[in-house]
N, C-alpha and C positions, 0 to 999 in steps of 0.2 A: 504494500500500500504506500502510495506517495503522500507526503504531507506538504503543507505550504512551506516554501523555501524561506523561512523567517531569517536565518542567518545571512543569506544573500541580500535580502531586503534591508536589513540593518546596516550591512557593509556597503550598500550601493551608494556611490558618490555622485551619480548623475542626476539628471533632472527628474524629480519625483513625479511631476505631472506627466512627463513623457512615458515613464515606465508604467504608470497607472493607466494611461490611455491605451498603451500597447496591450496590457493584460486584459483590459476590458474588451477591446476589439478582438483579440485572439479568442477570448472566452466565447464571444458571440459566434465567431467562425466555427469553433469546435462544436458548439451546440447545433448550428445549422447543418453542419456536415455529419452530425451524429457519429462523431469519431469514436471508434471502439475503445480508445484509451480512456475515455470518460468512465466507462464501466470498471476498468482496471483500477481507476483512481476513486472508486466508490462514489461516483457522480459529482465529484468536486471539480467542477470545470475551471473555476478561477485559479485554484492551486495548480492544476495541470497547465494552464496557460502561463502562469508565472514561472513554473519550473522550466517550461520550454524556452522562455525568454532568457532566464538567468543561465541556463546551460548552453545557450546559443544554438539550440536545436532549430530555432527560427530567428530571423533577424527582423528588426523593425526600424522604421524611420518616421518621423513626424514631418509632414509636409506643411509648409506655411501657406 
């Protein structure tokens, strides 16, 4: 079971708005795609999205 990557969040030195927006958007994408990893993560979509971002499994950028 995956948990929310709290250590990575605490140590994150970047833009907190950007990482929050990226996790929110990725959570939405995972939900719409009905990604099978959601079930593996006990339905915790936000923690799955955050883990993907912090492990650089996916990359994000905020466009102005």
